[in-house]
C-alpha positions in Angstrom: 0.3 0.2 0.0 1.2 3.4 -0.8 2.7 5.6 2.1 -0.5 8.5 1.4 -3.0 5.8 1.9 -1.8 4.2 5.3 -3.5 5.4 8.2 -1.0 4.6 10.9 1.8 7.1 11.8 5.3 5.6 12.0 7.1 5.8 15.8 9.7 8.3 14.3 7.0 10.8 13.2 5.0 10.7 16.2 5.5 14.0 17.9 8.3 15.4 15.7 6.9 18.6 16.0 6.8 18.6 19.4 10.9 17.4 18.9 11.4 20.3 16.8 11.2 22.8 20.0 14.8 23.0 20.9 16.5 22.5 23.1 13.5 20.9 25.4 11.6 19.5 22.8 13.2 15.9 22.4 12.3 14.9 25.8 9.2 16.2 26.1 7.7 13.9 22.6 9.6 11.2 23.9 7.5 10.9 26.9 4.6 11.9 25.1 5.7 8.5 22.8 5.3 6.5 26.0 2.3 7.8 27.2 0.9 6.9 24.0 2.3 3.7 23.3 1.0 2.8 26.7 -2.5 3.7 26.0 -2.8 2.1 22.7 -1.1 -0.9 24.4 -4.2 -0.8 26.9 -6.7 -0.6 24.6 -7.6 3.4 24.8 -6.8 4.3 21.3 -9.2 7.6 21.2 -7.3 9.0 24.5 -4.2 8.4 22.6 -5.4 9.9 19.5 -6.1 12.8 21.3 -2.4 13.5 22.4 -1.7 13.8 18.4 -3.4 17.4 18.5 -0.4 18.6 20.7 1.8 17.7 17.6 0.0 19.6 15.4 -0.4 22.7 17.4 3.2 22.7 18.3 3.7 22.1 14.0 1.2 25.4 13.6 3.4 27.2 16.0 0.3 27.9 17.9 2.2 28.8 20.8 -1.6 30.2 22.4 -3.5 27.2 21.7 -1.0 24.9 22.6 -0.9 27.1 26.2 -4.8 26.3 26.8 -4.5 22.6 26.2 -1.8 22.2 28.7 -3.9 24.5 31.0 -6.5 22.2 31.4 -6.3 18.2 32.3 -6.0 15.9 29.6 -9.1 13.4 30.3 -8.5 9.5 30.0 -11.9 8.5 29.6 -11.6 5.9 27.3 -8.9 4.2 29.5 -11.1 4.7 32.9 -14.3 3.1 31.4 -12.4 -0.2 29.9 -10.5 -0.3 33.3 -14.1 0.1 35.3 -16.1 -1.6 32.6 -14.2 -4.8 33.3 -14.2 -4.3 37.2 -18.1 -4.0 37.1 -18.5 -7.3 34.8 -16.5 -9.2 37.6 -18.6 -7.6 40.6 -21.8 -8.5 39.1 -20.9 -11.9 38.7 -19.7 -12.1 42.1 -23.0 -10.2 43.9 -24.8 -13.0 41.2 -22.9 -16.2 42.8 -23.5 -14.8 46.4 -26.9 -15.6 46.2 -26.8 -19.4 45.0 -25.8 -21.0 48.4 -28.3 -19.5 50.3 -31.2 -20.0 47.7 -29.8 -23.6 47.1 -29.9 -24.4 51.2 -33.1 -23.0 51.5 -35.0 -24.8 48.6 -33.4 -28.2 49.8 -33.6 -27.3 53.4 -37.7 -26.7 52.1 -37.7 -30.0 50.0 -36.4 -31.8 53.0 -38.6 -31.1 55.3 -41.5 -31.4 52.9 -40.2 -34.9 52.5 -40.1 -35.1 56.5 -43.4 -34.3 56.7 -44.7 -37.1 54.1 -42.6 -40.1 55.9 -44.0 -39.3 59.0 -47.5 -39.4 57.4 -46.3 -42.9 55.9 -44.6 -44.1 58.8 -45.6 -42.6 62.5 -43.3 -45.0 64.4 -40.2 -42.9 62.7 -41.2 -39.5 65.2 -38.9 -40.3 67.4 -36.0 -40.4 64.8 -34.0 -36.8 64.2 -34.6 -35.0 61.4 -31.1 -34.7 60.4 -30.7 -38.5 60.4 -33.6 -39.3 58.3 -32.3 -36.7 55.9 -28.7 -38.5 55.6 -31.1 -41.5 54.9 -32.8 -39.8 52.0 -35.8 -40.2 53.5 -36.2 -43.9 53.2 -34.3 -43.7 49.3 -35.5 -40.7 47.7 -33.6 -38.7 45.4 -33.0 -35.4 47.3 -29.5 -34.3 48.4 -28.5 -35.1 52.0 -27.5 -32.7 54.6 -23.7 -33.2 54.5 -24.2 -33.1 50.5 -26.2 -29.5 50.8 -23.2 -28.2 53.3 -20.5 -28.9 51.2 -22.0 -27.2 47.9 -23.2 -24.1 50.0 -19.6 -24.5 51.4 -18.1 -24.5 47.4 -20.0 -21.7 46.7 -19.0 -19.6 49.4 -15.6 -20.3 48.3 -16.0 -18.9 44.9 -17.3 -16.0 45.9 -15.3 -15.0 48.5 -12.5 -16.1 45.8 -14.3 -13.5 43.2 -14.5 -10.9 45.9 -10.6 -11.1 46.0 -10.3 -11.1 42.8 -12.6 -8.6 42.4 -10.5 -6.2 44.7 -6.9 -7.3 43.4 -8.8 -6.0 39.4 -9.9 -2.8 41.3 -6.2 -2.2 42.7 -4.6 -2.8 39.5 -6.8 -0.2 38.2 -6.7 2.3 39.9 -2.8 1.6 39.6 -2.8 1.5 36.1 -4.6 4.6 35.8 -2.5 6.4 38.4 0.5 5.1 36.4 -1.0 6.8 33.0 -1.9 10.1 34.9 1.2 10.6 36.2 3.5 9.9 33.4 0.8 12.0 31.3 1.3 15.1 33.6 5.3 14.2 33.4 4.8 14.5 29.7 2.9 17.6 30.1 5.2 19.3 32.5 7.9 18.7 30.3 6.2 20.1 26.8 5.5 23.2 28.7 9.0 23.6 29.4 9.6 23.0 26.3 7.0 25.1 25.1 8.7 28.2 27.3 12.3 27.4 26.9 12.0 27.2 22.7 14.0 29.3 20.6 11.0 29.1 17.8 8.6 32.0 17.4 6.2 33.3 15.6 7.9 35.4 12.9 7.5 39.8 13.6 9.0 41.0 11.0 8.9 40.4 7.1 12.3 38.8 6.8 11.4 35.8 9.1 7.6 36.0 7.7 9.9 35.3 4.9 11.8 32.7 5.7 8.3 31.1 7.5 6.6 31.3 4.1 9.6 29.4 2.3 9.6 26.5 4.6 5.9 26.1 4.6 6.5 26.0 0.5 9.8 23.4 0.9 7.4 21.4 3.0 4.5 21.7 0.8 6.6 20.5 -2.3 7.8 18.0 0.0 4.3 16.6 0.7 3.4 17.1 -2.8 6.2 15.2 -4.1 5.1 12.3 -1.8 1.8 12.7 -3.1 2.5 12.5 -6.8 4.9 9.1 -5.9 1.9 8.0 -4.1 -0.3 8.5 -7.3 1.8 7.2 -9.4 2.4 4.0 -7.2 -2.0 3.9 -7.1 -2.0 4.5 -10.9 0.6 1.5 -11.3 -1.6 -0.8 -8.6 -4.4 0.7 -10.8 -3.1 -0.7 -13.8 -2.5 -4.3 -12.4 -6.1 -4.1 -11.1 -7.4 -3.4 -14.8 -5.0 -6.0 -16.3 -5.9 -8.6 -14.1 -9.6 -7.9 -14.1 -9.3 -8.3 -18.2 -7.3 -11.5 -17.9 -10.2 -12.7 -15.3 -12.9 -11.3 -17.7 -11.4 -13.2 -20.4 -11.0 -16.4 -19.0 -14.8 -15.5 -17.8 -15.7 -15.2 -21.3 -13.9 -18.7 -22.5 -15.5 -20.2 -19.2 -19.0 -18.8 -20.1 -19.2 -19.8 -23.9 -17.4 -23.2 -22.9 -20.4 -23.8 -20.3 -22.9 -22.5 -22.7 -22.0 -24.6 -25.4 -21.8 -27.9 -23.1 -25.7 -26.7 -22.0 -26.9 -26.0 -25.4 -25.5 -29.7 -26.0 -27.1 -30.7 -22.9 -30.2 -29.5 -23.7 -30.4 -30.6 -27.3 -29.5 -34.2 -25.8 -32.3 -34.0 -23.2 -34.9 -32.7 -25.8 -33.7 -35.2 -28.0 -34.3 -38.3 -25.4 -37.5 -36.0 -24.3 -39.1 -36.6 -27.4 -37.9 -40.0 -28.4 -39.3 -40.9 -24.8 -42.5 -38.9 -25.6 -43.3 -40.6 -29.1 -42.6 -43.9 -27.1 -44.9 -42.8 -24.5 -47.6 -41.8 -26.8 -47.4 -45.5 -28.8 -47.6 -47.5 -25.4 -50.8 -44.8 -24.7 -52.4 -45.5 -27.9 -51.9 -49.4 -27.4 -52.9 -49.3 -23.8 -56.1 -47.2 -25.3 -56.8 -49.8 -28.2 -56.6 -53.2 -25.5 -58.8 -50.9 -23.2 -61.2 -50.5 -26.2 -61.3 -54.1 -27.2 -61.5 -55.4 -23.5 -64.3 -52.8 -22.9 -66.1 -53.8 -26.5 -65.7 -57.6 -25.3 -67.1 -56.8 -21.8 -70.1 -55.2 -23.4 -70.7 -57.6 -25.7 -70.5 -60.2 -22.6 -72.8 -57.8 -20.6 -75.1 -58.3 -23.1 -75.1 -62.0 -23.3 -75.6 -62.0 -20.1 -78.7 -60.0 -20.0 -80.0 -61.6 -22.9 -79.7 -65.0 -21.2 -81.0 -63.6 -17.8 -83.9 -62.2 -19.6 -84.2 -65.5 -21.5 -84.0 -67.2 -18.3 -86.3 -64.8 -16.5 -89.0 -65.4 -19.4 -88.7 -69.2 -18.9 -88.6 -68.8 -14.8 -91.9 -66.8 -14.7 -93.8 -66.6 -18.3 -94.2 -70.1 -18.5 -96.3 -70.6 -15.4 -98.4 -67.9 -16.0 -99.0 -69.6 -19.5 -99.2 -72.6 -18.2 -101.9 -71.5 -15.8 -103.9 -69.7 -18.4 -103.9 -72.7 -20.8 -105.2 -74.9 -17.3 -107.7 -72.3 -16.7 -108.9 -72.2 -20.5 -109.4 -76.3 -19.9 -110.9 -75.7 -16.4 -113.3 -72.9 -18.5 -113.9 -75.1 -21.4 -114.8 -78.0 -19.0 -117.3 -75.7 -17.2 -118.9 -74.4 -20.4 -119.1 -78.1 -21.5 -121.0 -78.8 -18.0 -122.8 -75.9 -18.5 -124.1 -77.1 -22.2 -125.2 -80.1 -20.1 -126.8 -78.5 -17.5 -128.9 -76.5 -20.3 -129.6 -79.3 -22.3 -130.9 -81.4 -19.2 -132.7 -78.0 -18.4 -134.3 -78.1 -21.9 -135.1 -82.0 -21.7 -136.6 -81.2 -18.1 -138.9 -78.1 -19.7 -139.5 -80.5 -22.4 -140.2 -83.2 -19.4 -142.3 -80.5 -17.5 -144.4 -78.9 -20.1 -145.4 -82.8 -21.1 -146.2 -83.1 -17.1 -148.1 -80.0 -17.0 -149.9 -81.1 -20.0 -150.3 -84.1 -18.9 -150.7 -83.8 -15.1 -152.4 -80.4 -15.1 -154.0 -81.1 -12.2 -151.1 -82.2 -9.8 -150.1 -78.7 -8.2 -147.9 -79.6 -5.9 -146.1 -82.2 -8.1 -145.3 -79.1 -10.2 -144.4 -76.7 -7.4 -141.8 -79.4 -6.4 -140.7 -79.2 -9.8 -140.5 -75.6 -9.8 -138.7 -75.8 -6.8 -135.6 -78.5 -8.1 -135.6 -75.9 -11.6 -135.0 -73.0 -9.4 -132.2 -75.0 -7.2 -130.8 -75.6 -10.5 -130.7 -72.4 -12.0 -129.2 -71.2 -8.7 -126.6 -73.7 -8.8 -125.9 -73.1 -12.8 -125.7 -69.1 -11.4 -123.0 -70.4 -8.5 -121.3 -72.1 -11.2 -120.8 -69.3 -13.6 -120.3 -66.6 -11.2 -117.3 -68.7 -10.0 -116.2 -69.4 -13.8 -116.1 -65.3 -14.0 -114.3 -65.0 -11.1 -111.7 -67.1 -12.0 -111.3 -65.6 -15.6 -111.1 -62.5 -14.0 -108.1 -63.3 -11.5 -106.2 -65.2 -13.9 -106.3 -61.9 -16.7 -105.4 -59.5 -13.6 -102.6 -62.2 -13.3 -101.3 -62.3 -16.9 -101.4 -58.4 -16.6 -98.9 -58.3 -13.5 -96.9 -60.8 -15.3 -96.9 -58.6 -18.3 -96.4 -55.2 -16.3 -93.4 -57.2 -14.3 -91.6 -58.4 -17.5 -92.1 -54.8 -19.3 -90.5 -53.2 -15.8 -87.8 -55.7 -15.8 -86.9 -55.4 -19.8 -86.8 -51.3 -19.0 -84.4 -51.5 -16.2 -82.0 -53.5 -18.0 -82.3 -51.5 -20.9 -81.7 -48.2 -18.6 -78.8 -49.8 -16.8 -77.5 -51.1 -20.0 -77.5 -48.0 -21.9 -76.2 -45.7 -18.7 -73.2 -48.0 -18.6 -72.5 -48.3 -22.2 -72.6 -44.5 -22.3 -70.3 -44.1 -19.3 -68.1 -46.0 -21.1 -68.2 -44.1 -24.1 -67.9 -40.7 -22.3 -64.4 -42.5 -20.4 -63.4 -43.6 -23.6 -63.9 -39.8 -25.3 -61.9 -38.4 -21.9 -59.4 -40.0 -22.5 -58.9 -39.4 -25.8 -59.2 -35.6 -24.7 -56.6 -36.4 -22.4 -54.1 -37.9 -24.5 -54.9 -34.7 -26.7 -54.0 -32.5 -24.3 -50.7 -33.9 -23.5 -50.0 -34.1 -26.8 -50.2 -30.2 -26.5 -48.3 -29.8 -23.3 -45.4 -32.0 -25.1 -45.5 -29.1 -27.9 -45.4 -26.5 -25.4 -42.7 -28.1 -24.0 -40.7 -28.3 -27.0 -41.1 -24.4 -27.6 -40.0 -23.6 -24.2 -36.7 -25.6 -25.0 -36.5 -23.7 -28.3 -36.9 -20.6 -26.7 -34.3 -21.3 -23.5 -31.7 -22.3 -26.1 -32.3 -18.9 -28.2 -32.1 -17.2 -24.9 -28.7 -19.1 -24.2 -27.5 -18.7 -27.2 -28.5 -14.6 -26.8 -26.7 -15.0 -23.3 -23.3 -15.8 -25.1 -23.8 -13.1 -28.0 -23.9 -10.3 -24.7 -20.8 -12.1 -23.4 -18.8 -12.1 -26.3 -19.9 -8.3 -26.6 -19.3 -7.3 -23.3 -15.5 -9.1 -23.9 -15.1 -7.0 -26.8 -16.1 -3.8 -25.3 -13.6 -4.5 -22.4 -10.5 -5.4 -24.4 -11.2 -2.9 -27.1 -8.7 0.2 -26.3 -9.8 2.9 -24.4 -9.6 6.5 -25.9 -6.9 8.9 -24.2 -8.7 11.0 -21.8 -8.4 14.9 -21.5 -6.7 16.4 -18.5 -8.7 18.4 -16.4 -8.3 21.8 -16.1 -8.8 24.3 -13.7 -12.3 25.6 -14.9 -13.3 21.9 -15.2 -12.4 21.5 -11.6 -14.2 24.5 -10.2 -17.4 23.4 -12.4 -17.3 20.6 -11.6 -17.2 18.3 -14.8 
């Protein structure tokens, strides 16, 4: 690093202006250096830097300000704060630890009293035993510190408090001693500086010749400082040139590495897209094959369902309709038998009527016989009427049974047709949905391919931009026009 950029002051340059106050200046500068080094070693850098103000005042030959600063006491606030902060921390720890044995002892004592009460409650015969004896026996094996262990721990804590107290007193004594030593050395250095200021042969210029000599010294010192600043600026420019060269090399390397990485990524992207397209085509072919197999299997299952439905329908017809038709046929046969009986009865009745007419003609006089025959005829008529009523009732019941069977058959047929139709429609909808999903997958694959192509194009554009940036960095810069006093004033 150049000398102009250094924030530290060399040991030989500290209090150099005070050393120039002949004849007692070197002695005062040596004492001030000693105090400065001691303050820095103790960590009070701010207090040490305040001593340099005295050297700056001596360099300006500002004896009025120098005498004013010597008249007041130089504060050592940072050193005092450092010493007392360490002491405060130690005293705080001591005060915190001093309460531990007291709290611990009372806590264990309360715990032991509670356990003693509980044990006496469980075993009243132990009331004659001393409390400390039961405590030493841990009240029957309970997890509790004994009296001796409690005493030892309290003693250990009190010993620690004693050690912290001794340490705090020693730290306080050492801090006060260090502050007193630094204060005594500072007072001695201030006295030496006051003596050097009073006895110094260097006084502010009074005549024109002295002012000219002072101005010449100032100009010489200024020229020396300007020369040093120029050297530092040259060193800084060289450092900047080296940094720019290393930055250009790093940029070129970054550009080369970036192009190589982008080329590798493009190759990986192409390989990935190719593999993805191959896997996609394979997946689509497999999906189409599975779809065809699914449709074929569904068709076969539908055919089997229809065949089973036809067989079930046929079996249902055979199980329910055949008995109905058999019953209807039996009813017709019964009807024919009853009709034959009715015809025979009617023929018998006709012959009876004929015979009755003949008997009436032949036996007109026999009223009683006629009445008996009339009663017999009425009885036969009632039997015929009863037979006809039973026949009509049986025919009506058979007709109702046939109507109920036909209605049940129609409902069964409609129910089977509706379920089969619903299942076939649901199957068709599932096939249509599967085809739609396949189309969506095809569209998403197309979108993915387009996005990968866009990513490849973006990577190529990034490589082009990096090449342009590298070319701009490697291009020679135009010479910069030196700034004039007008540019510095106007800020351009």
